[in-house]
PyMOL Python script that loads the backbone (N, CA, C, O; Angstrom):
from pymol import cmd

cmd.read_pdbstr("""\
ATOM      1  N   MET A   1     114.855  98.876  81.791  1.00  0.00           N
ATOM      2  CA  MET A   1     113.758  99.068  82.733  1.00  0.00           C
ATOM      3  C   MET A   1     113.680  97.827  83.620  1.00  0.00           C
ATOM      4  O   MET A   1     113.690  96.701  83.124  1.00  0.00           O
ATOM      5  N   ASP A   2     113.604  98.035  84.912  1.00  0.00           N
ATOM      6  CA  ASP A   2     113.559  96.936  85.879  1.00  0.00           C
ATOM      7  C   ASP A   2     112.143  96.372  85.978  1.00  0.00           C
ATOM      8  O   ASP A   2     111.223  97.065  86.411  1.00  0.00           O
ATOM      9  N   LEU A   3     111.974  95.129  85.580  1.00  0.00           N
ATOM     10  CA  LEU A   3     110.671  94.470  85.625  1.00  0.00           C
ATOM     11  C   LEU A   3     110.621  93.388  86.701  1.00  0.00           C
ATOM     12  O   LEU A   3     109.715  92.554  86.697  1.00  0.00           O
ATOM     13  N   SER A   4     111.581  93.394  87.618  1.00  0.00           N
ATOM     14  CA  SER A   4     111.654  92.320  88.614  1.00  0.00           C
ATOM     15  C   SER A   4     110.415  92.256  89.504  1.00  0.00           C
ATOM     16  O   SER A   4     109.976  91.160  89.852  1.00  0.00           O
ATOM     17  N   SER A   5     109.845  93.387  89.879  1.00  0.00           N
ATOM     18  CA  SER A   5     108.653  93.352  90.734  1.00  0.00           C
ATOM     19  C   SER A   5     107.465  92.745  89.995  1.00  0.00           C
ATOM     20  O   SER A   5     106.680  92.001  90.583  1.00  0.00           O
ATOM     21  N   LEU A   6     107.332  93.057  88.715  1.00  0.00           N
ATOM     22  CA  LEU A   6     106.259  92.460  87.914  1.00  0.00           C
ATOM     23  C   LEU A   6     106.496  90.968  87.736  1.00  0.00           C
ATOM     24  O   LEU A   6     105.569  90.168  87.864  1.00  0.00           O
ATOM     25  N   ARG A   7     107.725  90.597  87.445  1.00  0.00           N
ATOM     26  CA  ARG A   7     108.071  89.178  87.283  1.00  0.00           C
ATOM     27  C   ARG A   7     107.758  88.413  88.575  1.00  0.00           C
ATOM     28  O   ARG A   7     107.173  87.331  88.528  1.00  0.00           O
ATOM     29  N   ASN A   8     108.144  88.971  89.720  1.00  0.00           N
ATOM     30  CA  ASN A   8     107.878  88.319  91.005  1.00  0.00           C
ATOM     31  C   ASN A   8     106.382  88.179  91.271  1.00  0.00           C
ATOM     32  O   ASN A   8     105.936  87.155  91.788  1.00  0.00           O
ATOM     33  N   ALA A   9     105.618  89.190  90.925  1.00  0.00           N
ATOM     34  CA  ALA A   9     104.164  89.138  91.141  1.00  0.00           C
ATOM     35  C   ALA A   9     103.529  88.049  90.281  1.00  0.00           C
ATOM     36  O   ALA A   9     102.634  87.337  90.738  1.00  0.00           O
ATOM     37  N   VAL A  10     103.987  87.919  89.044  1.00  0.00           N
ATOM     38  CA  VAL A  10     103.449  86.893  88.146  1.00  0.00           C
ATOM     39  C   VAL A  10     103.828  85.500  88.648  1.00  0.00           C
ATOM     40  O   VAL A  10     102.997  84.591  88.646  1.00  0.00           O
ATOM     41  N   LEU A  11     105.079  85.331  89.078  1.00  0.00           N
ATOM     42  CA  LEU A  11     105.508  84.030  89.609  1.00  0.00           C
ATOM     43  C   LEU A  11     104.738  83.663  90.874  1.00  0.00           C
ATOM     44  O   LEU A  11     104.346  82.510  91.052  1.00  0.00           O
ATOM     45  N   PHE A  12     104.522  84.645  91.755  1.00  0.00           N
ATOM     46  CA  PHE A  12     103.767  84.394  92.980  1.00  0.00           C
ATOM     47  C   PHE A  12     102.333  83.998  92.654  1.00  0.00           C
ATOM     48  O   PHE A  12     101.775  83.091  93.273  1.00  0.00           O
ATOM     49  N   ARG A  13     101.749  84.673  91.692  1.00  0.00           N
ATOM     50  CA  ARG A  13     100.377  84.334  91.285  1.00  0.00           C
ATOM     51  C   ARG A  13     100.311  82.923  90.744  1.00  0.00           C
ATOM     52  O   ARG A  13      99.370  82.189  91.044  1.00  0.00           O
ATOM     53  N   ARG A  14     101.290  82.533  89.955  1.00  0.00           N
ATOM     54  CA  ARG A  14     101.326  81.176  89.407  1.00  0.00           C
ATOM     55  C   ARG A  14     101.376  80.135  90.531  1.00  0.00           C
ATOM     56  O   ARG A  14     100.676  79.124  90.481  1.00  0.00           O
ATOM     57  N   GLU A  15     102.204  80.392  91.538  1.00  0.00           N
ATOM     58  CA  GLU A  15     102.295  79.473  92.680  1.00  0.00           C
ATOM     59  C   GLU A  15     100.986  79.442  93.470  1.00  0.00           C
ATOM     60  O   GLU A  15     100.557  78.385  93.934  1.00  0.00           O
ATOM     61  N   ALA A  16     100.359  80.606  93.618  1.00  0.00           N
ATOM     62  CA  ALA A  16      99.091  80.671  94.348  1.00  0.00           C
ATOM     63  C   ALA A  16      97.999  79.901  93.605  1.00  0.00           C
ATOM     64  O   ALA A  16      97.188  79.221  94.234  1.00  0.00           O
ATOM     65  N   LEU A  17      97.968  80.000  92.283  1.00  0.00           N
ATOM     66  CA  LEU A  17      96.989  79.244  91.497  1.00  0.00           C
ATOM     67  C   LEU A  17      97.211  77.739  91.636  1.00  0.00           C
ATOM     68  O   LEU A  17      96.253  76.968  91.709  1.00  0.00           O
ATOM     69  N   LYS A  18      98.465  77.331  91.670  1.00  0.00           N
ATOM     70  CA  LYS A  18      98.785  75.918  91.860  1.00  0.00           C
ATOM     71  C   LYS A  18      98.286  75.439  93.224  1.00  0.00           C
ATOM     72  O   LYS A  18      97.686  74.369  93.333  1.00  0.00           O
ATOM     73  N   ALA A  19      98.537  76.233  94.256  1.00  0.00           N
ATOM     74  CA  ALA A  19      98.082  75.875  95.606  1.00  0.00           C
ATOM     75  C   ALA A  19      96.566  75.819  95.667  1.00  0.00           C
ATOM     76  O   ALA A  19      96.000  74.933  96.307  1.00  0.00           O
ATOM     77  N   TYR A  20      95.907  76.760  95.005  1.00  0.00           N
ATOM     78  CA  TYR A  20      94.437  76.776  94.993  1.00  0.00           C
ATOM     79  C   TYR A  20      93.899  75.496  94.344  1.00  0.00           C
ATOM     80  O   TYR A  20      92.943  74.898  94.837  1.00  0.00           O
ATOM     81  N   GLY A  21      94.517  75.084  93.241  1.00  0.00           N
ATOM     82  CA  GLY A  21      94.103  73.852  92.586  1.00  0.00           C
ATOM     83  C   GLY A  21      94.259  72.651  93.495  1.00  0.00           C
ATOM     84  O   GLY A  21      93.404  71.766  93.509  1.00  0.00           O
ATOM     85  N   GLU A  22      95.340  72.612  94.251  1.00  0.00           N
ATOM     86  CA  GLU A  22      95.573  71.502  95.182  1.00  0.00           C
ATOM     87  C   GLU A  22      94.542  71.499  96.301  1.00  0.00           C
ATOM     88  O   GLU A  22      94.085  70.435  96.719  1.00  0.00           O
ATOM     89  N   ILE A  23      94.177  72.664  96.783  1.00  0.00           N
ATOM     90  CA  ILE A  23      93.185  72.755  97.858  1.00  0.00           C
ATOM     91  C   ILE A  23      91.813  72.351  97.346  1.00  0.00           C
ATOM     92  O   ILE A  23      91.086  71.626  98.024  1.00  0.00           O
ATOM     93  N   ILE A  24      91.451  72.816  96.150  1.00  0.00           N
ATOM     94  CA  ILE A  24      90.152  72.455  95.572  1.00  0.00           C
ATOM     95  C   ILE A  24      90.079  70.943  95.352  1.00  0.00           C
ATOM     96  O   ILE A  24      89.076  70.309  95.679  1.00  0.00           O
ATOM     97  N   ASP A  25      91.153  70.370  94.793  1.00  0.00           N
ATOM     98  CA  ASP A  25      91.180  68.930  94.535  1.00  0.00           C
ATOM     99  C   ASP A  25      91.127  68.132  95.832  1.00  0.00           C
ATOM    100  O   ASP A  25      90.589  67.025  95.868  1.00  0.00           O
ATOM    101  N   GLY A  26      91.688  68.699  96.893  1.00  0.00           N
ATOM    102  CA  GLY A  26      91.719  68.005  98.179  1.00  0.00           C
ATOM    103  C   GLY A  26      90.432  68.168  98.975  1.00  0.00           C
ATOM    104  O   GLY A  26      90.294  67.556 100.034  1.00  0.00           O
ATOM    105  N   GLY A  27      89.494  68.967  98.504  1.00  0.00           N
ATOM    106  CA  GLY A  27      88.217  69.153  99.192  1.00  0.00           C
ATOM    107  C   GLY A  27      88.349  69.917 100.504  1.00  0.00           C
ATOM    108  O   GLY A  27      87.705  69.562 101.491  1.00  0.00           O
ATOM    109  N   ALA A  28      89.158  70.941 100.529  1.00  0.00           N
ATOM    110  CA  ALA A  28      89.356  71.727 101.747  1.00  0.00           C
ATOM    111  C   ALA A  28      88.063  72.418 102.158  1.00  0.00           C
ATOM    112  O   ALA A  28      87.127  72.548 101.370  1.00  0.00           O
ATOM    113  N   ALA A  29      88.038  72.852 103.402  1.00  0.00           N
ATOM    114  CA  ALA A  29      86.865  73.526 103.958  1.00  0.00           C
ATOM    115  C   ALA A  29      86.557  74.799 103.173  1.00  0.00           C
ATOM    116  O   ALA A  29      87.452  75.437 102.620  1.00  0.00           O
ATOM    117  N   ALA A  30      85.285  75.151 103.136  1.00  0.00           N
ATOM    118  CA  ALA A  30      84.819  76.310 102.363  1.00  0.00           C
ATOM    119  C   ALA A  30      85.511  77.596 102.804  1.00  0.00           C
ATOM    120  O   ALA A  30      85.858  78.423 101.961  1.00  0.00           O
ATOM    121  N   ALA A  31      85.716  77.780 104.098  1.00  0.00           N
ATOM    122  CA  ALA A  31      86.350  79.008 104.593  1.00  0.00           C
ATOM    123  C   ALA A  31      87.783  79.117 104.079  1.00  0.00           C
ATOM    124  O   ALA A  31      88.235  80.203 103.717  1.00  0.00           O
ATOM    125  N   ARG A  32      88.485  78.010 104.047  1.00  0.00           N
ATOM    126  CA  ARG A  32      89.858  78.010 103.569  1.00  0.00           C
ATOM    127  C   ARG A  32      89.916  78.294 102.064  1.00  0.00           C
ATOM    128  O   ARG A  32      90.783  79.035 101.601  1.00  0.00           O
ATOM    129  N   ARG A  33      89.001  77.710 101.316  1.00  0.00           N
ATOM    130  CA  ARG A  33      88.938  77.972  99.869  1.00  0.00           C
ATOM    131  C   ARG A  33      88.646  79.443  99.602  1.00  0.00           C
ATOM    132  O   ARG A  33      89.255  80.049  98.721  1.00  0.00           O
ATOM    133  N   GLU A  34      87.718  80.017 100.359  1.00  0.00           N
ATOM    134  CA  GLU A  34      87.347  81.421 100.170  1.00  0.00           C
ATOM    135  C   GLU A  34      88.513  82.344 100.502  1.00  0.00           C
ATOM    136  O   GLU A  34      88.733  83.346  99.822  1.00  0.00           O
ATOM    137  N   LEU A  35      89.259  82.003 101.551  1.00  0.00           N
ATOM    138  CA  LEU A  35      90.423  82.806 101.934  1.00  0.00           C
ATOM    139  C   LEU A  35      91.467  82.788 100.817  1.00  0.00           C
ATOM    140  O   LEU A  35      91.998  83.835 100.445  1.00  0.00           O
ATOM    141  N   LEU A  36      91.758  81.619 100.289  1.00  0.00           N
ATOM    142  CA  LEU A  36      92.730  81.520  99.213  1.00  0.00           C
ATOM    143  C   LEU A  36      92.222  82.200  97.945  1.00  0.00           C
ATOM    144  O   LEU A  36      92.999  82.825  97.222  1.00  0.00           O
ATOM    145  N   ARG A  37      90.944  82.084  97.676  1.00  0.00           N
ATOM    146  CA  ARG A  37      90.353  82.744  96.504  1.00  0.00           C
ATOM    147  C   ARG A  37      90.524  84.264  96.605  1.00  0.00           C
ATOM    148  O   ARG A  37      90.866  84.927  95.626  1.00  0.00           O
ATOM    149  N   SER A  38      90.286  84.795  97.785  1.00  0.00           N
ATOM    150  CA  SER A  38      90.463  86.240  97.987  1.00  0.00           C
ATOM    151  C   SER A  38      91.910  86.647  97.765  1.00  0.00           C
ATOM    152  O   SER A  38      92.186  87.697  97.183  1.00  0.00           O
ATOM    153  N   GLY A  39      92.835  85.811  98.232  1.00  0.00           N
ATOM    154  CA  GLY A  39      94.251  86.084  98.018  1.00  0.00           C
ATOM    155  C   GLY A  39      94.619  86.060  96.547  1.00  0.00           C
ATOM    156  O   GLY A  39      95.426  86.869  96.090  1.00  0.00           O
ATOM    157  N   LEU A  40      94.024  85.125  95.798  1.00  0.00           N
ATOM    158  CA  LEU A  40      94.285  85.045  94.363  1.00  0.00           C
ATOM    159  C   LEU A  40      93.805  86.304  93.649  1.00  0.00           C
ATOM    160  O   LEU A  40      94.482  86.826  92.764  1.00  0.00           O
ATOM    161  N   ILE A  41      92.653  86.774  94.037  1.00  0.00           N
ATOM    162  CA  ILE A  41      92.120  87.996  93.433  1.00  0.00           C
ATOM    163  C   ILE A  41      93.053  89.163  93.721  1.00  0.00           C
ATOM    164  O   ILE A  41      93.309  89.988  92.844  1.00  0.00           O
ATOM    165  N   GLN A  42      93.563  89.234  94.946  1.00  0.00           N
ATOM    166  CA  GLN A  42      94.460  90.322  95.323  1.00  0.00           C
ATOM    167  C   GLN A  42      95.776  90.239  94.535  1.00  0.00           C
ATOM    168  O   GLN A  42      96.290  91.264  94.088  1.00  0.00           O
ATOM    169  N   THR A  43      96.327  89.026  94.361  1.00  0.00           N
ATOM    170  CA  THR A  43      97.569  88.912  93.595  1.00  0.00           C
ATOM    171  C   THR A  43      97.351  89.286  92.132  1.00  0.00           C
ATOM    172  O   THR A  43      98.240  89.851  91.495  1.00  0.00           O
ATOM    173  N   PHE A  44      96.180  88.974  91.602  1.00  0.00           N
ATOM    174  CA  PHE A  44      95.861  89.365  90.226  1.00  0.00           C
ATOM    175  C   PHE A  44      95.810  90.893  90.116  1.00  0.00           C
ATOM    176  O   PHE A  44      96.367  91.470  89.182  1.00  0.00           O
ATOM    177  N   GLU A  45      95.146  91.539  91.065  1.00  0.00           N
ATOM    178  CA  GLU A  45      95.054  92.997  91.042  1.00  0.00           C
ATOM    179  C   GLU A  45      96.431  93.635  91.168  1.00  0.00           C
ATOM    180  O   GLU A  45      96.715  94.634  90.506  1.00  0.00           O
ATOM    181  N   THR A  46      97.287  93.066  92.012  1.00  0.00           N
ATOM    182  CA  THR A  46      98.641  93.588  92.181  1.00  0.00           C
ATOM    183  C   THR A  46      99.434  93.465  90.888  1.00  0.00           C
ATOM    184  O   THR A  46     100.099  94.412  90.469  1.00  0.00           O
ATOM    185  N   ALA A  47      99.364  92.291  90.252  1.00  0.00           N
ATOM    186  CA  ALA A  47     100.088  92.081  88.999  1.00  0.00           C
ATOM    187  C   ALA A  47      99.576  93.028  87.910  1.00  0.00           C
ATOM    188  O   ALA A  47     100.370  93.570  87.139  1.00  0.00           O
ATOM    189  N   CYS A  48      98.277  93.228  87.842  1.00  0.00           N
ATOM    190  CA  CYS A  48      97.706  94.150  86.842  1.00  0.00           C
ATOM    191  C   CYS A  48      98.169  95.577  87.087  1.00  0.00           C
ATOM    192  O   CYS A  48      98.510  96.291  86.144  1.00  0.00           O
ATOM    193  N   GLU A  49      98.183  95.991  88.337  1.00  0.00           N
ATOM    194  CA  GLU A  49      98.619  97.342  88.668  1.00  0.00           C
ATOM    195  C   GLU A  49     100.092  97.534  88.330  1.00  0.00           C
ATOM    196  O   GLU A  49     100.473  98.573  87.791  1.00  0.00           O
ATOM    197  N   LEU A  50     100.927  96.539  88.642  1.00  0.00           N
ATOM    198  CA  LEU A  50     102.345  96.631  88.301  1.00  0.00           C
ATOM    199  C   LEU A  50     102.542  96.678  86.790  1.00  0.00           C
ATOM    200  O   LEU A  50     103.402  97.409  86.297  1.00  0.00           O
ATOM    201  N   CYS A  51     101.761  95.914  86.066  1.00  0.00           N
ATOM    202  CA  CYS A  51     101.834  95.929  84.611  1.00  0.00           C
ATOM    203  C   CYS A  51     101.458  97.305  84.067  1.00  0.00           C
ATOM    204  O   CYS A  51     102.121  97.828  83.172  1.00  0.00           O
ATOM    205  N   ARG A  52     100.403  97.880  84.606  1.00  0.00           N
ATOM    206  CA  ARG A  52      99.969  99.212  84.179  1.00  0.00           C
ATOM    207  C   ARG A  52     101.068 100.243  84.437  1.00  0.00           C
ATOM    208  O   ARG A  52     101.339 101.096  83.592  1.00  0.00           O
ATOM    209  N   LYS A  53     101.699 100.156  85.612  1.00  0.00           N
ATOM    210  CA  LYS A  53     102.766 101.105  85.942  1.00  0.00           C
ATOM    211  C   LYS A  53     103.975 100.927  85.029  1.00  0.00           C
ATOM    212  O   LYS A  53     104.601 101.906  84.625  1.00  0.00           O
ATOM    213  N   CYS A  54     104.302  99.675  84.705  1.00  0.00           N
ATOM    214  CA  CYS A  54     105.431  99.424  83.802  1.00  0.00           C
ATOM    215  C   CYS A  54     105.140  99.968  82.413  1.00  0.00           C
ATOM    216  O   CYS A  54     106.018 100.557  81.782  1.00  0.00           O
ATOM    217  N   MET A  55     103.913  99.777  81.930  1.00  0.00           N
ATOM    218  CA  MET A  55     103.549 100.315  80.617  1.00  0.00           C
ATOM    219  C   MET A  55     103.647 101.833  80.622  1.00  0.00           C
ATOM    220  O   MET A  55     104.165 102.428  79.677  1.00  0.00           O
ATOM    221  N   LYS A  56     103.153 102.459  81.681  1.00  0.00           N
ATOM    222  CA  LYS A  56     103.189 103.920  81.774  1.00  0.00           C
ATOM    223  C   LYS A  56     104.640 104.411  81.809  1.00  0.00           C
ATOM    224  O   LYS A  56     104.996 105.377  81.135  1.00  0.00           O
ATOM    225  N   ARG A  57     105.463 103.734  82.601  1.00  0.00           N
ATOM    226  CA  ARG A  57     106.864 104.113  82.697  1.00  0.00           C
ATOM    227  C   ARG A  57     107.557 103.984  81.338  1.00  0.00           C
ATOM    228  O   ARG A  57     108.330 104.859  80.947  1.00  0.00           O
ATOM    229  N   TRP A  58     107.277 102.886  80.616  1.00  0.00           N
ATOM    230  CA  TRP A  58     107.875 102.670  79.307  1.00  0.00           C
ATOM    231  C   TRP A  58     107.446 103.765  78.338  1.00  0.00           C
ATOM    232  O   TRP A  58     108.264 104.297  77.586  1.00  0.00           O
ATOM    233  N   LEU A  59     106.165 104.095  78.362  1.00  0.00           N
ATOM    234  CA  LEU A  59     105.671 105.150  77.474  1.00  0.00           C
ATOM    235  C   LEU A  59     106.313 106.490  77.804  1.00  0.00           C
ATOM    236  O   LEU A  59     106.654 107.251  76.898  1.00  0.00           O
ATOM    237  N   GLU A  60     106.481 106.787  79.086  1.00  0.00           N
ATOM    238  CA  GLU A  60     107.095 108.056  79.488  1.00  0.00           C
ATOM    239  C   GLU A  60     108.557 108.115  79.059  1.00  0.00           C
ATOM    240  O   GLU A  60     109.084 109.189  78.768  1.00  0.00           O
ATOM    241  N   MET A  61     109.214 106.941  79.021  1.00  0.00           N
ATOM    242  CA  MET A  61     110.612 106.896  78.593  1.00  0.00           C
ATOM    243  C   MET A  61     110.732 107.079  77.074  1.00  0.00           C
ATOM    244  O   MET A  61     111.763 107.546  76.590  1.00  0.00           O
ATOM    245  N   ASN A  62     109.698 106.720  76.330  1.00  0.00           N
ATOM    246  CA  ASN A  62     109.758 106.736  74.871  1.00  0.00           C
ATOM    247  C   ASN A  62     108.933 107.849  74.225  1.00  0.00           C
ATOM    248  O   ASN A  62     109.034 108.070  73.018  1.00  0.00           O
ATOM    249  N   PHE A  63     108.130 108.542  75.004  1.00  0.00           N
ATOM    250  CA  PHE A  63     107.314 109.664  74.521  1.00  0.00           C
ATOM    251  C   PHE A  63     107.431 110.795  75.528  1.00  0.00           C
ATOM    252  O   PHE A  63     107.927 110.604  76.638  1.00  0.00           O
ATOM    253  N   SER A  64     106.981 111.948  75.139  1.00  0.00           N
ATOM    254  CA  SER A  64     106.978 113.049  76.095  1.00  0.00           C
ATOM    255  C   SER A  64     105.854 112.801  77.107  1.00  0.00           C
ATOM    256  O   SER A  64     104.821 112.227  76.760  1.00  0.00           O
ATOM    257  N   PRO A  65     106.055 113.231  78.352  1.00  0.00           N
ATOM    258  CA  PRO A  65     105.029 113.002  79.379  1.00  0.00           C
ATOM    259  C   PRO A  65     103.658 113.559  79.009  1.00  0.00           C
ATOM    260  O   PRO A  65     102.637 113.019  79.436  1.00  0.00           O
ATOM    261  N   GLY A  66     103.624 114.627  78.224  1.00  0.00           N
ATOM    262  CA  GLY A  66     102.350 115.200  77.799  1.00  0.00           C
ATOM    263  C   GLY A  66     101.543 114.257  76.920  1.00  0.00           C
ATOM    264  O   GLY A  66     100.313 114.257  76.963  1.00  0.00           O
ATOM    265  N   GLU A  67     102.240 113.453  76.120  1.00  0.00           N
ATOM    266  CA  GLU A  67     101.553 112.500  75.258  1.00  0.00           C
ATOM    267  C   GLU A  67     100.990 111.323  76.046  1.00  0.00           C
ATOM    268  O   GLU A  67     100.053 110.664  75.595  1.00  0.00           O
ATOM    269  N   VAL A  68     101.553 111.058  77.210  1.00  0.00           N
ATOM    270  CA  VAL A  68     101.176 109.896  78.010  1.00  0.00           C
ATOM    271  C   VAL A  68     100.152 110.255  79.080  1.00  0.00           C
ATOM    272  O   VAL A  68      99.373 109.406  79.513  1.00  0.00           O
ATOM    273  N   SER A  69     100.155 111.494  79.497  1.00  0.00           N
ATOM    274  CA  SER A  69      99.269 111.933  80.575  1.00  0.00           C
ATOM    275  C   SER A  69      97.799 111.720  80.214  1.00  0.00           C
ATOM    276  O   SER A  69      97.336 112.167  79.164  1.00  0.00           O
ATOM    277  N   GLY A  70      97.085 111.044  81.081  1.00  0.00           N
ATOM    278  CA  GLY A  70      95.660 110.826  80.891  1.00  0.00           C
ATOM    279  C   GLY A  70      95.304 109.691  79.948  1.00  0.00           C
ATOM    280  O   GLY A  70      94.127 109.483  79.652  1.00  0.00           O
ATOM    281  N   VAL A  71      96.307 108.945  79.467  1.00  0.00           N
ATOM    282  CA  VAL A  71      96.051 107.833  78.557  1.00  0.00           C
ATOM    283  C   VAL A  71      95.590 106.626  79.380  1.00  0.00           C
ATOM    284  O   VAL A  71      96.190 106.290  80.401  1.00  0.00           O
ATOM    285  N   SER A  72      94.524 105.987  78.923  1.00  0.00           N
ATOM    286  CA  SER A  72      94.004 104.822  79.646  1.00  0.00           C
ATOM    287  C   SER A  72      94.956 103.640  79.508  1.00  0.00           C
ATOM    288  O   SER A  72      95.830 103.626  78.641  1.00  0.00           O
ATOM    289  N   CYS A  73      94.775 102.661  80.368  1.00  0.00           N
ATOM    290  CA  CYS A  73      95.591 101.454  80.334  1.00  0.00           C
ATOM    291  C   CYS A  73      95.438 100.745  78.986  1.00  0.00           C
ATOM    292  O   CYS A  73      96.423 100.277  78.415  1.00  0.00           O
ATOM    293  N   THR A  74      94.225 100.668  78.488  1.00  0.00           N
ATOM    294  CA  THR A  74      93.966 100.017  77.206  1.00  0.00           C
ATOM    295  C   THR A  74      94.678 100.745  76.077  1.00  0.00           C
ATOM    296  O   THR A  74      95.292 100.115  75.216  1.00  0.00           O
ATOM    297  N   GLU A  75      94.597 102.067  76.079  1.00  0.00           N
ATOM    298  CA  GLU A  75      95.266 102.859  75.049  1.00  0.00           C
ATOM    299  C   GLU A  75      96.784 102.729  75.170  1.00  0.00           C
ATOM    300  O   GLU A  75      97.484 102.707  74.158  1.00  0.00           O
ATOM    301  N   SER A  76      97.297 102.642  76.395  1.00  0.00           N
ATOM    302  CA  SER A  76      98.734 102.434  76.589  1.00  0.00           C
ATOM    303  C   SER A  76      99.172 101.128  75.947  1.00  0.00           C
ATOM    304  O   SER A  76     100.182 101.082  75.244  1.00  0.00           O
ATOM    305  N   ALA A  77      98.414 100.071  76.189  1.00  0.00           N
ATOM    306  CA  ALA A  77      98.741  98.763  75.615  1.00  0.00           C
ATOM    307  C   ALA A  77      98.709  98.820  74.092  1.00  0.00           C
ATOM    308  O   ALA A  77      99.561  98.225  73.431  1.00  0.00           O
ATOM    309  N   ARG A  78      97.742  99.526  73.534  1.00  0.00           N
ATOM    310  CA  ARG A  78      97.658  99.654  72.070  1.00  0.00           C
ATOM    311  C   ARG A  78      98.871 100.382  71.501  1.00  0.00           C
ATOM    312  O   ARG A  78      99.415  99.986  70.470  1.00  0.00           O
ATOM    313  N   LYS A  79      99.294 101.455  72.185  1.00  0.00           N
ATOM    314  CA  LYS A  79     100.456 102.208  71.716  1.00  0.00           C
ATOM    315  C   LYS A  79     101.697 101.338  71.727  1.00  0.00           C
ATOM    316  O   LYS A  79     102.464 101.319  70.765  1.00  0.00           O
ATOM    317  N   ILE A  80     101.888 100.622  72.817  1.00  0.00           N
ATOM    318  CA  ILE A  80     103.066  99.766  72.934  1.00  0.00           C
ATOM    319  C   ILE A  80     103.033  98.667  71.885  1.00  0.00           C
ATOM    320  O   ILE A  80     104.042  98.392  71.235  1.00  0.00           O
ATOM    321  N   ARG A  81     101.877  98.041  71.720  1.00  0.00           N
ATOM    322  CA  ARG A  81     101.747  96.966  70.737  1.00  0.00           C
ATOM    323  C   ARG A  81     102.051  97.469  69.323  1.00  0.00           C
ATOM    324  O   ARG A  81     102.721  96.788  68.547  1.00  0.00           O
ATOM    325  N   SER A  82     101.552  98.667  68.993  1.00  0.00           N
ATOM    326  CA  SER A  82     101.776  99.191  67.647  1.00  0.00           C
ATOM    327  C   SER A  82     103.264  99.524  67.412  1.00  0.00           C
ATOM    328  O   SER A  82     103.734  99.465  66.276  1.00  0.00           O
ATOM    329  N   LEU A  83     103.985  99.862  68.449  1.00  0.00           N
ATOM    330  CA  LEU A  83     105.397 100.203  68.310  1.00  0.00           C
ATOM    331  C   LEU A  83     106.305  98.986  68.291  1.00  0.00           C
ATOM    332  O   LEU A  83     107.383  99.021  67.696  1.00  0.00           O
ATOM    333  N   THR A  84     105.877  97.912  68.938  1.00  0.00           N
ATOM    334  CA  THR A  84     106.745  96.749  69.065  1.00  0.00           C
ATOM    335  C   THR A  84     106.474  95.682  68.033  1.00  0.00           C
ATOM    336  O   THR A  84     107.224  94.709  67.954  1.00  0.00           O
ATOM    337  N   MET A  85     105.435  95.827  67.242  1.00  0.00           N
ATOM    338  CA  MET A  85     105.135  94.806  66.229  1.00  0.00           C
ATOM    339  C   MET A  85     105.594  95.227  64.871  1.00  0.00           C
ATOM    340  O   MET A  85     105.420  94.487  63.903  1.00  0.00           O
TER     341      MET A  85
END
""", "prot")
cmd.dss("prot")
cmd.show_as("cartoon", "prot")
cmd.util.cbc("prot")
cmd.orient("prot")
């Protein structure tokens, strides 16, 4: 299963958090901090969505689609955790 998009999103988020820390430490203007904060929130949402899609794809590959249909993200994570531990 190709996880490169998820990996890239996580790496980008890590870099964005580092930049945010540098801006906060440097005392940047409030508007600039707010803009970067909004971007951080968006990268977090993107990474979470990609993670959810990867979990769903993995479950569909390992279970019948009927068993996966309508399963919440939390329940998906529980199923995967129980199978991989």
